C-alpha positions as MATLAB code, in Angstrom:
seq = 'XXXXXXXXXXXXXXXXXXXXXXXXXXXXXXXXXXXXXXXXXXXXXXXXXXXXXXXXXXXXXXXXXXXXXXXXXXXXXXXXXXXXXXXXXXXXXXXXXXXXXXXXXXXXXXXXXXXXX';
ca = [
       6.149   -7.921   -0.073;
       3.680  -10.534   -2.075;
       6.220  -12.957   -1.307;
       5.725  -12.283    2.287;
       1.784  -12.505    2.074;
       2.132  -15.680    0.237;
       4.672  -17.028    2.801;
       2.001  -15.752    5.578;
      -0.909  -17.466    4.234;
       0.636  -20.711    3.490;
       1.907  -21.072    6.912;
      -1.451  -20.446    7.882;
      -2.686  -23.495    5.931;
      -4.233  -21.282    3.343;
      -3.305  -22.128    0.312;
      -6.233  -21.356   -1.835;
      -5.746  -17.967   -0.716;
      -2.157  -17.378   -1.138;
      -2.769  -18.701   -4.968;
      -5.418  -15.702   -5.880;
      -2.959  -13.059   -4.348;
      -2.392  -10.696   -7.031;
       0.551   -8.007   -7.369;
      -2.103   -5.754   -9.013;
       0.391   -2.535   -9.888;
       2.419   -5.001  -11.907;
      -0.652   -7.142  -13.381;
      -2.730   -4.158  -14.431;
      -0.936   -1.130  -13.972;
      -0.659    1.471  -10.695;
      -3.989    2.897  -11.065;
      -5.939    1.043   -8.341;
      -4.863    2.956   -4.987;
      -2.751   -0.280   -3.969;
      -0.295   -2.241   -4.899;
      -0.779   -5.779   -3.746;
      -4.328   -7.820   -3.053;
      -3.631  -10.281   -0.414;
      -6.168  -11.815    2.024;
      -6.550  -11.857    5.686;
      -6.702  -15.864    7.109;
     -10.699  -15.044    7.228;
     -10.763  -14.503    3.513;
     -11.227  -11.030    3.626;
      -9.608   -8.741    1.015;
      -6.446   -7.323    2.159;
      -5.025   -4.265    0.257;
      -1.492   -3.004    0.509;
       0.326   -0.174   -0.518;
       4.303    0.105   -0.353;
       6.037    2.721    0.063;
      10.215    2.127   -0.301;
      12.951    4.484    0.763;
      16.656    4.021    1.158;
      16.351    6.812    3.837;
      15.025    6.200    7.526;
      11.435    5.571    8.793;
      10.745    9.017    9.368;
      11.228   10.137    5.835;
       8.010   11.818    4.248;
       6.481   10.027    1.283;
       4.079   10.759   -1.494;
       0.462    9.549   -1.567;
      -1.427   10.072   -4.499;
      -5.197   11.587   -4.417;
      -6.205    8.002   -5.520;
      -4.422    6.003   -2.686;
      -5.965    8.261   -0.170;
      -9.613    7.666   -1.486;
      -8.968    3.926   -1.388;
      -7.699    4.191    1.892;
     -10.717    6.241    3.096;
     -13.511    4.325    1.313;
     -11.682    0.782    2.113;
     -10.051    1.552    5.562;
     -11.276   -1.717    7.070;
      -9.037   -3.377    4.309;
      -6.485   -1.070    3.558;
      -2.899   -1.282    4.663;
       0.137    0.725    3.767;
       3.580   -1.003    4.495;
       6.430    1.656    4.843;
       9.868   -0.194    3.793;
      12.928    2.179    5.161;
      16.623    1.538    4.824;
      16.185   -0.270    1.709;
      19.269   -1.664    0.272;
      21.463   -1.972    3.488;
      19.516   -2.741    6.540;
      15.699   -3.323    5.369;
      13.095   -3.304    7.872;
       9.150   -1.993    7.700;
       6.180   -0.884    9.705;
       2.651   -0.864    8.438;
      -0.087    1.698    8.539;
      -3.569    0.367    8.696;
      -6.822    1.984    7.747;
      -7.474    5.818    6.267;
      -4.268    7.584    5.311;
      -5.975   10.659    6.944;
      -5.605    9.015   10.461;
      -2.594    7.164   10.526;
      -0.547   10.159    8.790;
       0.054   13.729    8.897;
      -0.922   15.062    5.107;
       0.287   18.092    3.779;
      -0.911   19.168    0.076;
       1.954   18.810   -2.443;
       0.934   19.477   -5.686;
      -1.413   21.611   -7.900;
      -2.641   20.873  -11.442;
      -2.441   24.158  -13.412;
      -4.691   24.954  -16.327;
      -3.383   28.302  -18.629;
      -6.388   30.846  -18.144;
      -8.267   31.295  -21.507;
      -6.825   34.274  -23.380;
];
C-alpha cells in the first residue's frame, strides 16, 4: 500500500511528499494505530491502517483499541484499507474516518486478572 501511495503522489507531482511516506509499522513498530503515514496532495497527513484477508470482502477483521482510538481522534486523516482475496485476485476498498462510524463494532476480548486470594 505504501508503494501505491508513493506512485499516487509522484503522479500528482508531489515528489517531496512521496519521499516522506513512512511505513511506521515496519520502521517504528505496530503501536501507532496505523501502518503507513502518507499525505494528501495538499500536504495534510494521511494515516493508513491496512487489514488483509485471503477471504472475501465481507470477512470480519480485528481492530485494536488503539486503532479505534486513533481513528476517532484523527478521523479527518484516518483511512482503513481492507485488502481481500489476497493471493489469488486481490482487491481493496477504503473506509475513511472513525471506525465506529464506518463499521459495526463488536467487543471481542477481555483482559483477565486473577482475583486476589
